[in-house]
C-alpha positions as CSV (number, residue, x, y, z in Angstrom):
1,R,6.7,-1.1,13.4
2,L,4.3,0.1,10.5
3,V,1.5,2.3,10.7
4,E,-1.1,2.2,7.7
5,S,-3.5,5.1,7.7
6,G,-5.6,6.5,4.6
7,G,-7.8,4.0,4.2
8,G,-11.9,5.0,3.9
9,L,-15.5,4.8,2.6
10,V,-15.3,6.1,-1.4
11,Q,-17.5,5.9,-4.3
12,P,-16.5,3.8,-7.5
13,G,-14.4,6.3,-9.4
14,G,-13.3,7.9,-6.3
15,S,-9.1,8.5,-4.9
16,L,-7.8,7.9,-1.6
17,R,-4.1,8.1,-0.9
18,L,-2.8,5.2,1.7
19,S,-0.3,5.9,3.9
20,C,2.4,3.8,5.5
21,A,4.6,5.0,8.3
22,A,8.0,3.4,10.0
23,S,9.0,3.8,13.8
24,G,12.1,2.5,15.4
25,F,13.7,2.1,11.8
26,T,14.9,3.5,8.6
27,L,12.2,3.0,5.8
28,G,14.6,3.6,3.1
29,Y,16.4,0.5,3.6
30,Y,13.3,-1.5,2.7
31,S,11.9,-1.9,-0.2
32,I,8.2,-1.9,0.5
33,G,5.1,-3.4,-0.9
34,W,1.2,-3.1,-0.6
35,F,-1.1,-6.2,-0.6
36,R,-4.6,-6.2,0.3
37,Q,-6.7,-9.0,1.6
38,A,-10.3,-9.3,0.7
39,P,-12.9,-11.1,3.0
40,G,-12.7,-14.6,1.6
41,K,-9.9,-14.3,-0.2
42,E,-5.7,-14.8,-0.4
43,R,-3.8,-11.6,0.4
44,E,-3.0,-10.3,-2.9
45,R,0.1,-8.4,-4.0
46,V,-0.9,-4.7,-5.3
47,S,2.7,-2.7,-5.3
48,C,5.8,-2.7,-4.5
49,I,8.9,0.3,-4.8
50,S,12.4,-0.3,-4.5
51,S,14.6,0.6,-1.2
52,T,15.5,3.6,-4.1
53,G,12.5,3.8,-5.9
54,A,13.5,3.5,-8.9
55,S,12.3,0.1,-9.2
56,T,8.2,-0.4,-9.0
57,Y,5.9,-3.1,-9.6
58,Y,2.2,-3.0,-9.9
59,A,-0.8,-6.1,-10.4
60,D,-2.6,-5.9,-13.4
61,S,-5.9,-5.1,-11.5
62,V,-4.5,-2.1,-10.5
63,K,-1.9,-1.0,-13.2
64,G,-2.5,2.3,-14.4
65,R,-4.7,3.3,-11.5
66,F,-2.4,3.2,-8.2
67,T,0.9,5.3,-8.4
68,I,3.3,4.0,-5.2
69,S,6.0,6.7,-4.1
70,R,7.7,7.0,-1.1
71,D,9.6,9.6,0.6
72,N,12.7,8.2,3.0
73,A,13.1,11.3,4.5
74,E,9.5,11.0,5.9
75,N,10.2,7.3,6.6
76,T,6.9,6.6,4.3
77,V,5.6,5.2,1.6
78,Y,2.3,5.8,-0.3
79,L,-0.1,4.3,-2.2
80,Q,-2.4,7.0,-4.4
81,M,-5.6,5.5,-5.0
82,N,-7.4,6.8,-8.3
83,S,-11.1,5.8,-10.2
84,L,-11.1,3.0,-7.6
85,K,-14.0,0.3,-7.9
86,P,-15.9,-2.3,-6.0
87,E,-13.6,-4.6,-6.7
88,D,-10.8,-2.9,-5.4
89,S,-12.3,-3.1,-1.6
90,A,-10.3,-4.8,1.0
91,V,-8.1,-4.3,4.0
92,Y,-4.3,-2.6,2.4
93,Y,-1.5,-4.0,4.0
94,C,2.1,-2.1,4.1
95,Y,5.3,-4.3,3.9
96,A,8.3,-4.2,4.7
97,A,11.6,-6.1,3.8
98,Y,15.3,-5.8,4.3
99,S,17.7,-8.5,4.4
100,R,16.5,-11.2,6.6
101,Y,14.2,-8.1,8.7
102,E,10.5,-7.8,7.4
103,Y,7.3,-5.7,9.6
104,W,3.7,-6.2,8.2
105,G,1.6,-3.2,9.1
106,Q,-1.8,-3.7,11.1
107,G,-4.3,-3.2,7.7
108,T,-6.7,-0.6,6.7
109,Q,-10.0,-0.9,5.3
110,V,-11.0,0.0,2.2
111,T,-14.1,0.5,0.6
112,V,-15.5,1.8,-2.1
113,S,-19.6,1.4,-2.7
114,S,-21.8,4.3,-3.9
């Protein structure tokens, strides 16, 4: 399974680092995506990273502010979020995919508000 952590309440302009830890399987084989969903909106892909970390993707809305990384030895993927804006508020989900296998985490709430 996947377990996200690191969400919380932060003021605009602040930072948070989300973690996605895998248990029961080797995360290093998997491509990982971070998605988010705000109330009344569709789930949005925020960032992705390949299994080796050599390739990354960022949505235009977070480019230059968010950084995805992974530590396969720790079976964990991170999402560093800087310069947070109120519109970044959402439940953030971690997603892992490899061949026919896929996992979703339970989500962690991020709220950006003064």
